[in-house]
N, C-alpha and C positions, 0 to 999 in steps of 0.2 A: 422869747423876746427879751432882749437885754433890759435890765431895770431902768437905765436912763431913757429908753424909748417909750416905756409904758405910760408915763404921764401924757405924752403927746397923743398916743392912741386913745387913751381914756377921754382926753379933752375933746377929740373929734366925736366920740360916741355921745358924750354929754351934750355937745352942741347939736348933734343930730336930734336927740330927744327933745331939746328945747325948740328947735326949728319945727319939728313935727307937731309938737303941742300948739305952736303958733300957726299951724296949717300952712307954713311956708315950705311946701314939699320940694321945690327945686333946691332951695338952700339946704334942706335936710339931707337930700340925696347927695349933694356935693360933699357934705361932711362924711357920709358913708364912703364915698369915693376916696376921700383923703385918708380915712381910716384904713381902707383897703391898701392903698399905696404903702402906708406905714407898716401894716401887719402882714403883707403878702409873703414875706420870706419865712414866716413862722406858722406852722400848720394849724395850731389852735386858733390863733388870731385871724388868720386868713379865712378859715371856715366860719368863724363867728361873724365876720363881716358879710360873707355870702348868705348866711342864715338871716342876718338883719335885712339884707337887700331882698331876700325872698319874702320875709314878713312885710316889708315895705310894699312890695308888689301886691300882696293880699290886701293890706289896709287901704291902698289907693286904687284897688281893682285894676291893676296894670298887668294884663295877661302877658304881654311881651316880657315884662320883668320876671314874672313868675316862671314862665317857660324857660327863660334864659338863665335863671339862677339855679335851677335844678341840676343841670350837668356841672355847673361851676361849683356848686356845693359838694357834689359827689367826688370831683377830682381835684379841686383847688388845694385842699390840705395835703393831698398826696404829692402834688407837683411841688409844693413848698418843701415837703419832707425830702424829696430827692434833688432839690435845688434847681428845678426847671421852671422858673417863673418868668413871665414877660415883664421885666422891670418897668415900673411906672404905669402899668395898665390900671385903669380906674375900676375895673371889675363889674360894671353894669352891663345889662343886656344891650345897651346902645353902642357897645364897642366890641370888636372881635376879641374873643377870649385869649388868644395867643399873641396879640399885637403889643410889642413894647411901645411905650409912650414916653414923651418928655415929662420929666418930673418938675413941678412948679418950684421956683427958686426958694420959697420959704421952707418947703419940705426938704430940698437939698441941704439947706443950712442945718436943719434938724439932724439929718443923717450925718453930715460932716461933723457936727458937734458931738454926736454920740460915738463916732469912730475914734475921737481923740482920747 
């Protein structure tokens, strides 16, 4: 992951931790989704977010998320490594794993800023 992108990725993970501590699980998961979008092109970061989503599933006793994250965790980093990611996909078990999705405007601005 390029250095200029790392603070945005870390910010989402910190916000996830804070929201989870506050028991705002919906907001917490949204931060994981945003971290996924930021990190999905980078094998380590992509896998890290899927790991966090798997742990989230265990902590919240969400069987669907647990089952959905296992294959994503196994192949997500590989797909990043070979450059075959569905851009914008939020990474949760609530969306098809290969479906490209629209990226939120504020995340587009981050990507555009980092490209410059």
